[in-house]
C-alpha positions, -999 to 999 in steps of 0.1 A, spaced: 408 -97 539 433 -124 530 467 -117 545 499 -118 525 511 -147 545 479 -167 538 481 -158 501 517 -170 499 508 -202 517 480 -208 493 504 -202 464 529 -227 479 502 -254 483 490 -248 447 526 -251 434 531 -283 455 500 -299 441 511 -291 405 546 -306 410 536 -336 431 505 -345 412 486 -374 429 513 -376 456 504 -341 470 478 -353 495 505 -375 512 525 -345 525 524 -343 563 525 -366 594 501 -395 599 495 -418 629 472 -447 635 468 -484 640 469 -515 618 472 -552 615 503 -573 604 502 -610 593 531 -629 579 544 -664 573 581 -669 582 606 -698 586 608 -714 620 640 -734 617 656 -719 648 646 -732 683 656 -701 701 630 -676 714 609 -660 699 609 -689 674 587 -719 682 607 -743 660 624 -762 647 597 -766 620 591 -754 585 571 -722 592 551 -703 616 525 -675 614 532 -641 631 504 -616 637 504 -582 654 481 -554 661 502 -524 652 508 -487 660 523 -466 631 536 -432 621 542 -422 585 560 -389 578 561 -374 543 582 -343 535 584 -327 501 619 -327 487 615 -290 480 633 -287 447 631 -304 413 655 -333 407 668 -330 371 671 -362 351 691 -359 319 677 -369 286 698 -376 255 696 -361 220 712 -370 188 715 -347 157 707 -361 123 708 -336 95 703 -308 120 672 -324 133 673 -330 171 658 -363 181 656 -379 216 644 -372 251 646 -338 267 656 -334 303 628 -340 329 623 -327 364 612 -352 391 594 -339 422 587 -361 452 586 -366 490 609 -384 514 592 -406 539 599 -424 571 576 -453 583 578 -466 619 557 -495 630 556 -510 665 535 -536 683 503 -521 697 506 -544 728 531 -537 756 560 -534 756 554 -519 721 584 -536 705 595 -520 672 585 -541 642 594 -522 611 614 -491 600 615 -479 564 630 -447 549 626 -438 513 611 -416 486 579 -412 466 585 -397 432 562 -381 406 576 -389 372 563 -369 342 554 -384 308 583 -392 285 589 -399 248 619 -422 254 607 -445 268 572 -438 255 553 -436 288 527 -416 305 532 -401 340 540 -426 367 545 -426 405 574 -444 421 582 -456 457 617 -463 467 623 -479 501 650 -495 522 644 -521 549 669 -530 576 665 -567 569 688 -561 539 663 -554 511 657 -524 490 626 -521 468 614 -500 439 577 -500 431 561 -482 402 525 -475 393 497 -450 388 476 -425 408 440 -416 403 413 -395 420 376 -401 422 346 -389 443 334 -409 472 348 -438 492 373 -464 480 365 -501 473 390 -524 489 399 -556 470 396 -590 486 429 -604 498 429 -642 501 461 -645 522 461 -683 523 455 -683 486 486 -664 479 507 -692 494 517 -714 464 543 -740 457 572 -730 434 571 -756 406 609 -754 403 613 -769 438 598 -803 441 591 -825 461 583 -804 492 589 -834 515 598 -813 545 567 -791 545 538 -806 565 509 -818 545 480 -793 545 501 -762 548 480 -745 521 449 -746 543 466 -741 577 445 -718 599 464 -691 617 460 -688 655 438 -661 669 448 -626 660 454 -599 686 423 -581 698 403 -564 682 410 -579 649 401 -615 659 366 -602 662 363 -595 625 349 -626 607 372 -637 578 400 -613 587 426 -642 583 418 -647 546 411 -610 539 431 -585 562 415 -556 542 384 -562 563 403 -543 590 402 -513 567 365 -517 561 359 -518 599 380 -488 605 362 -468 578 327 -478 588 320 -447 609 329 -422 582 325 -440 549 294 -422 539 311 -388 545 341 -394 522 340 -367 496 370 -377 475 396 -405 474 431 -404 459 444 -438 451 481 -447 447 488 -483 434 524 -494 430 542 -527 425 576 -542 419 562 -560 389 567 -556 361 590 -525 359 603 -522 395 623 -547 415 638 -559 448 675 -562 458 684 -584 487 717 -590 506 735 -623 499 721 -638 532 686 -635 517 693 -640 480 716 -669 472 715 -703 454 721 -726 484 698 -716 513 662 -714 522 665 -680 540 635 -658 536 640 -633 508 617 -606 495 606 -614 460 577 -590 452 558 -561 468 523 -548 459 509 -518 478 478 -495 474 474 -463 494 440 -445 497 439 -409 509 403 -401 518 391 -365 523 362 -367 548 336 -339 550 313 -347 580 279 -332 583 290 -316 616 326 -306 624 357 -299 604 369 -319 573 397 -343 579 420 -367 559 425 -404 564 453 -425 549 446 -462 545 469 -487 529 472 -524 521 505 -540 513 515 -576 505 551 -586 504 559 -620 490 586 -638 510 602 -668 493 616 -697 513 614 -735 512 606 -732 475 573 -715 483 559 -679 480 545 -668 514 525 -636 519 533 -609 545 503 -586 546 501 -552 564 471 -529 566 467 -496 585 444 -467 590 462 -434 597 449 -399 604 466 -367 594 481 -348 624 
């Protein structure tokens, strides 16, 4: 017999799935490991910099926790109507549901220095008539460097394992045609090879050009047992955006500012032949940092398990 408590819990989960849509599988706490690779200015000659020079490459094996908590109530957004000859025209009010999140990333190697902290929200936005748009998902995040981001996109669900796109990290580094000549950047920077990555990721052939190979390696042991994958893809382009503090966004300096963010999250429901089902969250994110008139990639990937 199903208890009243279990019945009500089931009702709550069903209601949560209906209001959160494709975001529902995110709810909960996740922990795991990942890989971080970024290009950054190296003008300063104080440690930990290795300058003064135009840029350096930083890589870390990472430990990460991601916490998602449903907001718990609808967030009303007001539409607007006009009356023309007693005919109401316009957009009705909508209710937005979502989750607040907290991301914490540290170096996997001792002394486990903190690398990244990001609070924010994921939102499930229903279809609207003004503007004429289908349902969307939104991620809003704040980074202590002085940047806030809003990414928008779509969710989907399909049977089986995900297919990870190929990331050519070096190929994402490209000169900005509005800033020429690049006389202070060493010749050959487009094909510069990064130094060895932290163990174990330096053992994966091609990982420097395609950090998503870390996700493939992490998934290898359970890929055939993935029953279903929910995919969340969001970007600051074309409808989102980035806001930077004046230190990062100004007309006179080459300080590294965040220009664009693309991220894809895969929530995989694994049903093993023996043992209990479990969920895995994998993601790949590329932040474009702009300095010295060039767009430089900062790529982070991780594989996390629901706790």
